[in-house]
BAVEX-402724 format. One record per residue (C-alpha): residue number from 1; residue in one letter; chain; x, y, z. Coordinates in nm, 3 decimals. Layout:
% BAVEX-402724
- NUM:a:A:X:Y:Z
...
This chain:
% BAVEX-402724
- 1:m:A:-1.103:2.746:1.365
- 2:l:A:-0.907:2.567:1.108
- 3:k:A:-1.051:2.636:0.753
- 4:n:A:-1.013:2.500:0.405
- 5:r:A:-0.778:2.775:0.270
- 6:k:A:-0.447:2.777:0.063
- 7:l:A:-0.153:2.820:0.312
- 8:g:A:0.067:3.123:0.264
- 9:d:A:0.341:3.281:0.474
- 10:e:A:0.244:3.043:0.764
- 11:f:A:0.356:2.755:0.576
- 12:w:A:0.721:2.900:0.540
- 13:d:A:0.709:2.984:0.919
- 14:q:A:0.595:2.638:1.016
- 15:r:A:0.867:2.495:0.777
- 16:k:A:1.139:2.637:0.973
- 17:r:A:1.032:2.453:1.282
- 18:v:A:0.965:2.133:1.101
- 19:l:A:1.315:2.102:0.926
- 20:a:A:1.463:2.200:1.277
- 21:e:A:1.345:1.892:1.433
- 22:w:A:1.635:1.668:1.342
- 23:p:A:1.971:1.774:1.184
- 24:t:A:1.922:1.616:0.859
- 25:g:A:1.638:1.881:0.791
- 26:k:A:1.940:2.115:0.698
- 27:e:A:1.997:1.906:0.386
- 28:v:A:1.660:2.023:0.232
- 29:d:A:1.689:2.274:-0.033
- 30:l:A:1.370:2.305:-0.207
- 31:d:A:1.505:2.485:-0.532
- 32:e:A:1.779:2.210:-0.543
- 33:a:A:1.527:1.945:-0.486
- 34:v:A:1.292:2.064:-0.771
- 35:s:A:1.600:2.064:-0.996
- 36:f:A:1.671:1.709:-0.894
- 37:h:A:1.303:1.599:-0.967
- 38:k:A:1.328:1.770:-1.308
- 39:s:A:1.632:1.579:-1.401
- 40:l:A:1.463:1.244:-1.322
- 41:p:A:1.413:1.040:-1.653
- 42:p:A:0.996:0.978:-1.707
- 43:g:A:1.040:0.629:-1.610
- 44:k:A:1.141:0.732:-1.243
- 45:v:A:0.845:0.988:-1.202
- 46:w:A:0.525:0.819:-1.060
- 47:s:A:0.279:1.026:-1.229
- 48:k:A:0.418:0.976:-1.579
- 49:r:A:0.432:0.604:-1.535
- 50:l:A:0.088:0.583:-1.416
- 51:l:A:-0.039:0.789:-1.708
- 52:e:A:0.153:0.565:-1.927
- 53:a:A:-0.013:0.270:-1.752
- 54:k:A:-0.348:0.435:-1.793
- 55:e:A:-0.309:0.491:-2.171
- 56:k:A:-0.178:0.120:-2.230
- 57:g:A:-0.408:-0.049:-1.994
- 58:e:A:-0.152:-0.201:-1.785
- 59:t:A:-0.172:-0.311:-1.439
- 60:l:A:0.129:-0.228:-1.192
- 61:l:A:0.196:-0.407:-0.868
- 62:i:A:0.318:-0.223:-0.557
- 63:t:A:0.387:-0.321:-0.182
- 64:g:A:0.589:-0.162:0.088
- 65:m:A:0.921:-0.257:0.201
- 66:g:A:1.199:-0.137:0.408
- 67:h:A:1.538:-0.195:0.587
- 68:t:A:1.739:-0.012:0.803
- 69:t:A:2.068:0.097:0.643
- 70:v:A:2.097:0.259:0.297
- 71:e:A:2.303:-0.043:0.190
- 72:q:A:2.023:-0.282:0.280
- 73:q:A:1.739:-0.069:0.139
- 74:i:A:1.925:-0.068:-0.216
- 75:k:A:1.992:-0.435:-0.195
- 76:l:A:1.613:-0.511:-0.103
- 77:l:A:1.484:-0.272:-0.401
- 78:k:A:1.715:-0.411:-0.646
- 79:t:A:1.637:-0.766:-0.562
- 80:v:A:1.261:-0.685:-0.637
- 81:e:A:1.312:-0.434:-0.916
- 82:p:A:1.349:-0.706:-1.217
- 83:v:A:1.000:-0.799:-1.154
- 84:a:A:0.845:-0.481:-1.051
- 85:d:A:0.718:-0.196:-1.266
- 86:i:A:0.702:0.051:-0.959
- 87:l:A:0.841:0.033:-0.601
- 88:g:A:0.727:0.126:-0.240
- 89:t:A:0.914:0.221:0.061
- 90:s:A:0.779:0.191:0.424
- 91:p:A:0.944:0.408:0.702
- 92:d:A:0.996:0.211:1.017
- 93:s:A:0.755:0.266:1.314
- 94:l:A:0.995:0.458:1.513
- 95:t:A:1.035:0.708:1.226
- 96:r:A:0.651:0.751:1.222
- 97:a:A:0.661:0.831:1.591
- 98:h:A:0.977:1.061:1.563
- 99:h:A:1.210:0.871:1.779
- 100:f:A:1.501:0.972:1.593
- 101:e:A:1.769:0.940:1.868
- 102:v:A:1.644:0.576:1.937
- 103:i:A:1.690:0.506:1.554
- 104:a:A:2.046:0.651:1.538
- 105:r:A:2.134:0.368:1.781
- 106:e:A:1.954:0.101:1.575
- 107:i:A:2.135:0.212:1.258
- 108:e:A:2.467:0.164:1.439
- 109:k:A:2.360:-0.191:1.570
- 110:s:A:2.251:-0.270:1.193
- 111:l:A:2.585:-0.148:1.040
- 112:k:A:2.778:-0.367:1.295
- 113:s:A:2.581:-0.685:1.253
- 114:g:A:2.475:-0.665:0.902
- 115:v:A:2.127:-0.751:1.004
- 116:s:A:1.814:-0.492:0.973
- 117:t:A:1.688:-0.431:1.322
- 118:l:A:1.405:-0.192:1.208
- 119:n:A:1.073:-0.274:1.033
- 120:g:A:1.123:-0.003:0.772
- 121:f:A:1.366:0.244:0.610
- 122:p:A:1.462:0.533:0.855
- 123:i:A:1.419:0.814:0.607
- 124:v:A:1.494:1.118:0.858
- 125:n:A:1.812:0.980:0.990
- 126:h:A:1.953:0.887:0.666
- 127:g:A:1.862:1.244:0.527
- 128:v:A:1.846:1.372:0.185
- 129:t:A:2.186:1.225:0.107
- 130:g:A:2.105:0.871:0.208
- 131:v:A:1.774:0.881:0.023
- 132:r:A:1.947:1.008:-0.300
- 133:k:A:2.178:0.700:-0.292
- 134:v:A:1.885:0.465:-0.273
- 135:i:A:1.661:0.647:-0.568
- 136:s:A:1.987:0.679:-0.778
- 137:a:A:2.055:0.301:-0.748
- 138:i:A:1.731:0.219:-0.907
- 139:s:A:1.548:0.268:-1.233
- 140:k:A:1.182:0.277:-1.112
- 141:p:A:0.957:0.517:-0.953
- 142:v:A:0.915:0.492:-0.579
- 143:q:A:0.622:0.575:-0.357
- 144:l:A:0.634:0.656:0.020
- 145:r:A:0.392:0.406:0.188
- 146:y:A:0.304:0.468:0.542
- 147:g:A:0.079:0.645:0.785
- 148:a:A:0.132:0.874:1.073
- 149:p:A:-0.037:1.180:1.236
- 150:d:A:0.262:1.392:1.149
- 151:m:A:0.432:1.313:0.823
- 152:r:A:0.584:1.654:0.750
- 153:i:A:0.959:1.625:0.823
- 154:i:A:0.963:1.271:0.678
- 155:n:A:0.813:1.370:0.364
- 156:e:A:1.007:1.695:0.336
- 157:i:A:1.330:1.462:0.336
- 158:a:A:1.163:1.202:0.114
- 159:f:A:1.055:1.423:-0.154
- 160:a:A:1.387:1.629:-0.139
- 161:g:A:1.562:1.293:-0.196
- 162:g:A:1.343:1.179:-0.505
- 163:y:A:1.048:1.016:-0.394
- 164:t:A:0.758:1.095:-0.642
- 165:a:A:0.465:0.968:-0.463
- 166:d:A:0.301:0.947:-0.131
- 167:s:A:0.029:0.762:0.037
- 168:g:A:-0.232:0.817:0.332
- 169:d:A:-0.433:1.146:0.403
- 170:g:A:-0.543:1.330:0.713
- 171:l:A:-0.845:1.142:0.788
- 172:y:A:-0.672:0.795:0.746
- 173:n:A:-0.393:0.910:0.963
- 174:f:A:-0.620:1.058:1.228
- 175:w:A:-0.832:0.746:1.308
- 176:n:A:-0.625:0.466:1.181
- 177:m:A:-0.270:0.559:1.285
- 178:n:A:-0.339:0.766:1.576
- 179:s:A:-0.496:0.766:1.950
- 180:k:A:-0.375:1.078:2.079
- 181:e:A:-0.343:1.386:1.837
- 182:s:A:-0.682:1.573:1.794
- 183:l:A:-0.836:1.577:1.443
- 184:e:A:-0.761:1.947:1.415
- 185:t:A:-0.396:1.897:1.477
- 186:v:A:-0.368:1.613:1.214
- 187:m:A:-0.573:1.809:0.968
- 188:k:A:-0.348:2.104:1.022
- 189:n:A:-0.030:1.895:0.978
- 190:h:A:-0.177:1.763:0.644
- 191:q:A:-0.261:2.107:0.524
- 192:y:A:0.123:2.143:0.544
- 193:l:A:0.185:1.843:0.361
- 194:h:A:-0.058:1.903:0.084
- 195:r:A:0.091:2.272:0.045
- 196:l:A:0.444:2.097:0.008
- 197:f:A:0.293:1.886:-0.274
- 198:g:A:0.134:2.191:-0.418
- 199:i:A:0.473:2.389:-0.424
- 200:y:A:0.650:2.099:-0.616
- 201:e:A:0.368:2.102:-0.867
- 202:e:A:0.370:2.461:-0.919
- 203:r:A:0.745:2.448:-0.985
- 204:g:A:0.718:2.188:-1.235
- 205:a:A:0.805:1.876:-1.031
- 206:p:A:0.471:1.690:-0.974
- 207:i:A:0.436:1.449:-0.662
- 208:s:A:0.138:1.199:-0.668
- 209:a:A:-0.067:1.215:-0.341
- 210:s:A:-0.295:0.945:-0.233
- 211:v:A:-0.621:0.926:-0.048
- 212:l:A:-0.707:0.631:0.165
- 213:g:A:-0.990:0.743:0.381
- 214:m:A:-0.983:0.454:0.635
- 215:y:A:-0.879:0.088:0.623
- 216:g:A:-1.181:-0.058:0.434
- 217:c:A:-1.202:-0.402:0.589
- 218:g:A:-1.570:-0.455:0.673
- 219:v:A:-1.660:-0.090:0.578
- 220:p:A:-1.938:-0.027:0.315
- 221:p:A:-1.784:0.148:0.029
- 222:s:A:-1.989:0.468:0.045
- 223:l:A:-1.840:0.573:0.367
- 224:n:A:-1.504:0.515:0.265
- 225:i:A:-1.553:0.699:-0.076
- 226:a:A:-1.717:0.989:0.113
- 227:a:A:-1.429:1.004:0.361
- 228:q:A:-1.174:1.013:0.073
- 229:l:A:-1.370:1.289:-0.114
- 230:t:A:-1.327:1.512:0.173
- 231:q:A:-0.946:1.470:0.154
- 232:i:A:-0.953:1.523:-0.225
- 233:l:A:-1.120:1.877:-0.158
- 234:m:A:-0.857:1.948:0.106
- 235:m:A:-0.550:1.850:-0.126
- 236:v:A:-0.669:2.052:-0.433
- 237:e:A:-0.715:2.356:-0.216
- 238:q:A:-0.325:2.351:-0.150
- 239:g:A:-0.253:2.292:-0.527
- 240:i:A:-0.227:1.919:-0.565
- 241:k:A:-0.298:1.809:-0.920
- 242:e:A:-0.197:1.434:-0.908
- 243:i:A:-0.412:1.224:-0.688
- 244:i:A:-0.410:0.843:-0.641
- 245:l:A:-0.772:0.718:-0.556
- 246:h:A:-0.753:0.395:-0.324
- 247:h:A:-1.031:0.174:-0.391
- 248:h:A:-1.096:-0.066:-0.090
- 249:a:A:-1.255:-0.416:-0.247
- 250:h:A:-1.433:-0.680:-0.060
- 251:g:A:-1.479:-0.954:-0.315
- 252:n:A:-1.816:-0.897:-0.447
- 253:l:A:-1.739:-0.806:-0.817
- 254:a:A:-2.054:-0.617:-0.884
- 255:q:A:-2.014:-0.390:-0.590
- 256:d:A:-1.640:-0.347:-0.618
- 257:v:A:-1.663:-0.252:-0.997
- 258:a:A:-1.963:-0.004:-0.896
- 259:g:A:-1.768:0.131:-0.606
- 260:a:A:-1.467:0.213:-0.849
- 261:e:A:-1.699:0.373:-1.117
- 262:t:A:-1.883:0.570:-0.867
- 263:f:A:-1.579:0.692:-0.694
- 264:r:A:-1.426:0.831:-1.026
- 265:k:A:-1.760:0.994:-1.122
- 266:l:A:-1.807:1.166:-0.786
- 267:a:A:-1.448:1.280:-0.774
- 268:h:A:-1.469:1.478:-1.082
- 269:a:A:-1.826:1.603:-0.992
- 270:y:A:-1.723:1.741:-0.661
- 271:l:A:-1.421:1.897:-0.800
- 272:e:A:-1.608:2.063:-1.063
- 273:r:A:-1.836:2.184:-0.813
- 274:f:A:-1.575:2.376:-0.649
- 275:g:A:-1.393:2.500:-0.964
- 276:h:A:-1.103:2.262:-0.965
- 277:k:A:-1.072:2.103:-1.331
- 278:e:A:-0.729:2.022:-1.389
- 279:v:A:-0.673:1.730:-1.146
- 280:r:A:-0.554:1.401:-1.272
- 281:f:A:-0.681:1.084:-1.110
- 282:t:A:-0.526:0.723:-1.128
- 283:m:A:-0.654:0.437:-0.923
- 284:n:A:-0.510:0.194:-0.691
- 285:i:A:-0.717:-0.126:-0.553
- 286:g:A:-0.649:-0.382:-0.306
- 287:l:A:-0.884:-0.650:-0.111
- 288:a:A:-0.917:-0.505:0.224
- 289:l:A:-0.852:-0.795:0.456
- 290:a:A:-0.849:-0.811:0.850
- 291:k:A:-0.658:-1.146:0.832
- 292:y:A:-0.453:-1.273:0.521
- 293:p:A:-0.448:-1.664:0.456
- 294:n:A:-0.180:-1.854:0.644
- 295:d:A:-0.115:-2.115:0.388
- 296:v:A:0.089:-2.023:0.052
- 297:g:A:-0.166:-2.135:-0.185
- 298:g:A:-0.432:-1.893:-0.027
- 299:s:A:-0.177:-1.607:-0.026
- 300:f:A:-0.106:-1.650:-0.395
- 301:m:A:-0.488:-1.664:-0.469
- 302:v:A:-0.557:-1.321:-0.313
- 303:v:A:-0.272:-1.179:-0.523
- 304:c:A:-0.428:-1.307:-0.833
- 305:f:A:-0.773:-1.201:-0.718
- 306:n:A:-0.650:-0.834:-0.680
- 307:c:A:-0.511:-0.856:-1.020
- 308:l:A:-0.840:-0.967:-1.167
- 309:l:A:-1.007:-0.679:-0.956
- 310:a:A:-0.779:-0.418:-1.115
- 311:r:A:-0.883:-0.535:-1.458
- 312:l:A:-1.228:-0.533:-1.376
- 313:c:A:-1.204:-0.174:-1.207
- 314:q:A:-0.956:-0.034:-1.453
- 315:a:A:-0.729:0.048:-1.175
- 316:q:A:-0.371:0.114:-1.274
- 317:v:A:-0.207:-0.013:-0.956
- 318:v:A:-0.266:-0.326:-0.743
- 319:d:A:-0.205:-0.277:-0.359
- 320:v:A:-0.089:-0.631:-0.295
- 321:r:A:0.054:-0.812:0.030
- 322:t:A:0.302:-1.063:0.013
- 323:i:A:0.269:-1.429:0.054
- 324:s:A:0.420:-1.400:0.400
- 325:e:A:0.179:-1.129:0.522
- 326:a:A:-0.012:-1.340:0.785
- 327:k:A:0.308:-1.460:0.938
- 328:t:A:0.592:-1.241:0.941
- 329:i:A:0.793:-0.912:0.799
- 330:p:A:0.836:-1.044:0.421
- 331:t:A:1.190:-1.124:0.311
- 332:a:A:1.318:-0.961:-0.040
- 333:e:A:1.263:-1.340:-0.178
- 334:d:A:0.900:-1.337:-0.034
- 335:i:A:0.859:-0.992:-0.226
- 336:y:A:1.002:-1.120:-0.553
- 337:v:A:0.801:-1.430:-0.576
- 338:t:A:0.462:-1.237:-0.487
- 339:f:A:0.541:-0.983:-0.769
- 340:k:A:0.632:-1.235:-1.010
- 341:a:A:0.306:-1.424:-0.963
- 342:g:A:0.089:-1.104:-0.964
- 343:k:A:0.255:-0.992:-1.301
- 344:m:A:0.192:-1.307:-1.448
- 345:a:A:-0.182:-1.286:-1.354
- 346:a:A:-0.195:-0.914:-1.478
- 347:n:A:-0.021:-1.018:-1.807
- 348:l:A:-0.291:-1.306:-1.853
- 349:f:A:-0.577:-1.075:-1.796
- 350:k:A:-0.444:-0.776:-2.011
- 351:d:A:-0.617:-0.708:-2.336
- 352:q:A:-0.897:-0.942:-2.268
- 353:k:A:-1.265:-0.849:-2.201
- 354:v:A:-1.372:-0.930:-1.843
- 355:e:A:-1.702:-0.822:-1.760
- 356:v:A:-1.968:-0.826:-1.472
- 357:d:A:-2.317:-0.819:-1.481
- 358:r:A:-2.394:-0.441:-1.575
- 359:d:A:-2.760:-0.476:-1.437
- 360:l:A:-2.594:-0.562:-1.100
- 361:v:A:-2.332:-0.289:-1.129
- 362:a:A:-2.598:-0.041:-1.203
- 363:q:A:-2.802:-0.120:-0.916
- 364:e:A:-2.506:-0.089:-0.677
- 365:a:A:-2.376:0.227:-0.816
- 366:k:A:-2.702:0.393:-0.768
- 367:m:A:-2.720:0.309:-0.413
- 368:i:A:-2.374:0.380:-0.349
- 369:e:A:-2.385:0.744:-0.513
- 370:l:A:-2.705:0.820:-0.305
- 371:e:A:-2.522:0.722:0.009
- 372:v:A:-2.190:0.899:-0.066
- 373:r:A:-2.399:1.202:-0.162
- 374:s:A:-2.581:1.196:0.160
- 375:i:A:-2.277:1.191:0.377
- 376:l:A:-2.059:1.432:0.179
- 377:d:A:-2.350:1.681:0.115
- 378:r:A:-2.409:1.675:0.486
- 379:v:A:-2.045:1.723:0.597
- 380:l:A:-2.039:2.031:0.357
- 381:d:A:-2.354:2.162:0.502
- 382:l:A:-2.204:2.137:0.853
- 383:g:A:-1.903:2.346:0.731
- 384:d:A:-2.108:2.601:0.532
- 385:s:A:-1.936:2.458:0.221
- 386:d:A:-1.598:2.469:0.410
- 387:v:A:-1.478:2.085:0.392
- 388:v:A:-1.239:2.128:0.694
- 389:v:A:-1.493:2.289:0.926
- 390:g:A:-1.730:2.031:0.808
- 391:i:A:-1.489:1.732:0.867
- 392:i:A:-1.431:1.831:1.232
- 393:k:A:-1.809:1.882:1.303
- 394:a:A:-1.889:1.581:1.109
- 395:v:A:-1.651:1.323:1.319
- 396:e:A:-1.800:1.507:1.634
- 397:q:A:-2.151:1.392:1.536
- 398:g:A:-2.089:1.070:1.387
- 399:v:A:-2.167:1.192:1.021
- 400:l:A:-1.821:1.069:0.943
- 401:d:A:-1.731:0.744:1.127
- 402:n:A:-1.523:0.473:1.142
- 403:p:A:-1.605:0.119:1.284
- 404:f:A:-1.250:0.033:1.378
- 405:s:A:-1.100:0.366:1.467
- 406:s:A:-0.812:0.359:1.721
- 407:h:A:-0.907:0.732:1.847
- 408:r:A:-1.154:0.777:2.133
- 409:a:A:-1.298:1.082:1.974
- 410:v:A:-1.453:0.884:1.693
- 411:a:A:-1.817:0.729:1.729
- 412:c:A:-1.741:0.401:1.601
- 413:k:A:-2.106:0.319:1.572
- 414:v:A:-2.114:0.222:1.224
- 415:m:A:-2.112:-0.159:1.156
- 416:g:A:-2.081:-0.342:0.812
- 417:v:A:-2.169:-0.691:0.746
- 418:k:A:-2.192:-0.883:0.413
- 419:d:A:-2.490:-0.997:0.246
- 420:d:A:-2.590:-1.343:0.094
- 421:k:A:-2.364:-1.251:-0.195
- 422:g:A:-2.062:-1.100:-0.029
- 423:a:A:-2.156:-0.731:-0.068
- 424:v:A:-2.101:-0.535:0.244
- 425:r:A:-2.409:-0.371:0.391
- 426:y:A:-2.483:-0.133:0.686
- 427:l:A:-2.584:-0.360:0.987
- 428:d:A:-2.572:-0.030:1.186
- 429:h:A:-2.565:0.303:1.017
- 430:g:A:-2.498:0.490:1.336
- 431:n:A:-2.547:0.886:1.288
- 432:l:A:-2.484:0.858:0.898
- 433:p:A:-2.759:1.069:0.742
- 434:f:A:-2.948:0.810:0.549
- 435:s:A:-3.281:0.819:0.385
- 436:k:A:-3.571:0.553:0.469
- 437:e:A:-3.474:0.431:0.112
- 438:i:A:-3.139:0.364:0.171
- 439:l:A:-3.186:0.199:0.515
- 440:e:A:-3.464:-0.016:0.375
- 441:f:A:-3.229:-0.136:0.095
- 442:h:A:-2.955:-0.257:0.341
- 443:r:A:-3.204:-0.424:0.578
- 444:e:A:-3.346:-0.618:0.276
- 445:r:A:-3.013:-0.743:0.159
- 446:i:A:-2.908:-0.845:0.516
- 447:a:A:-3.235:-1.023:0.570
- 448:r:A:-3.140:-1.243:0.272
- 449:r:A:-2.830:-1.359:0.425
- 450:e:A:-3.026:-1.409:0.759
- 451:k:A:-3.287:-1.635:0.589
- 452:l:A:-3.017:-1.834:0.417
- 453:q:A:-2.812:-1.882:0.763
- 454:g:A:-3.135:-1.918:0.997
- 455:r:A:-3.004:-1.653:1.243
- 456:k:A:-3.011:-1.292:1.292
- 457:a:A:-2.677:-1.094:1.170
- 458:d:A:-2.491:-0.966:1.473
- 459:y:A:-2.151:-0.880:1.600
- 460:q:A:-2.045:-1.249:1.559
- 461:t:A:-2.139:-1.238:1.198
- 462:v:A:-1.914:-0.920:1.155
- 463:v:A:-1.610:-1.098:1.305
- 464:e:A:-1.675:-1.409:1.074
- 465:d:A:-1.680:-1.187:0.768
- 466:l:A:-1.368:-1.002:0.861
- 467:t:A:-1.166:-1.347:0.859
- 468:s:A:-1.365:-1.525:0.595
- 469:i:A:-1.125:-1.472:0.297
- 470:s:A:-0.853:-1.589:0.501
- 471:k:A:-1.052:-1.912:0.543
- 472:g:A:-1.102:-1.938:0.161
- 473:i:A:-1.462:-1.818:0.159
- 474:l:A:-1.626:-1.501:0.070
- 475:i:A:-1.901:-1.485:0.342
- 476:g:A:-1.836:-1.581:0.708
- 477:d:A:-1.977:-1.916:0.802
- 478:i:A:-2.200:-1.927:0.485
- 479:l:A:-2.064:-2.285:0.404
- 480:e:A:-2.197:-2.441:0.730
- 481:a:A:-2.546:-2.258:0.697
C-alpha cells in the first residue's frame, strides 16, 4: 500500500519514464534548471513576491490565461502585465490529457492561421526552450494554473522553463479533474510531483505549491480545509517549504474570515504535530461560484467583492475570474479590464481597517475547528498516523467526501446549504465523523432559513444557492420568501 514517505531512488527511476513520454522531455536538465531559477531577479520569483506582499499588506490579483503558440502567449501576458503584479498560465485541455500528437497539429494550424486554436498554452510541446522564451519576455512571476490526474511531465518542463509556482493537489485532481484513475494512482503521481518541488527547494530554488482540496462551491468550509490539510502533510514529507493555502469563500463575511483564520491556525498546528516547523504559508482567496453573472456589472462586482474578502482574510492573492467568465474564453482585453478594476478595488481597501463582528467570527471559528479536527483526526486514525493510508481509507468510507466529484469511487453523500445569513451548513453530513453538538448546530442554523422561507431545505434549495450570486443575491430564493 502507498505510504506517506519521502521518495528516494524510485523517484529517479520513475523520472526516466516520465521525461521519455514526449521528445521535449530530453530538454530538461535539473542542474541547469536550478541555475536558471537562481538567476531570476527576486521580482520574478513567486515566493519572494508573495512574501513582500505579506509584509506590505498588498493584495495581488491572479487568473489563468493561455494561447497556442509561444508568440501568442507572450503577446497575451505582455498585454496584461502592465496592470498585473503576478501572472498565471493555464495549459490547454489536450495537454492535461497528454494528447501531444494532436496538439502538434493544432500548433501548426495556429502558426498558419495566426489564430489560437487551443484553450491554453501547450507547455510540453513547446518544451523548455519555448517556455524560457515566455518567462524571459516578461518581468513578473508566473504561476502554473491547472488540474490533471497526471501533472508530472507538464510540471517538469514548466519548472525547468522558469515557472516558480503551481496549483492543484492530489485530492483536488482526483475528484475534480478525473473520472478514471484510481485514488492511489493519483496520489502516487503527486508524491512524485511533490518530491520534484522538494528537490528544487533543497537545491536553493524554491517553487511554491498550492492546495485546493476540492472546488468549494456549496461545500462547508471545514470539509475543504480538512482535505487541504491532508495534502499539506503529503507535501511537506517530500520537502516542500512554500505552500499557498487556497481559501474558498462563500460570501458570508463572518464565516469566510473565520475559515481563513482557522485554516492558518490548524495548518501550523498539524505541521508542528508531525515535526515540520519551517514551512512558509501564504493565502489565495476566491469566491467559489458554480455560475458567474452574465451581466458585466455583476461580473465587476464579484471581482471587487473578492478584493474585499482578501483584505478581511489577510490573503495575499485574489483568485479572480474575468468579466467574460460566464460567456466565453476571455480575450486579453477582458483580462486587462478585469485586473484594472480589481487592482483599483484592492488599492482603495489597502491600509484601511475593515472589520467583521468578532463575536460572530469567534463563534464560526470554534465550530469550523471542531469539525476540521473531527475529520482530520479520523483520517489519521484510519491510517495509523500515515496520512496517505488514511486518505485512501477515508475516501472509501466517506470520511473524506466531495458532493460534486466526477469520480464514481467517491461517496458524494455530503450536501451543503446556506443558512438565513448565507453561511454554508451541512444539510447532509454523509459519513463525516461529527458529534451530536456539531450536527445540532447545523440543524438549528438551517431551521432558521426554513422558518424564514416557509419550506424545508432540500435539493432544490441547494441548486438555488449554487446559482444565487450569479443572480445578484447571496442566498437562493431568499428575496421571494
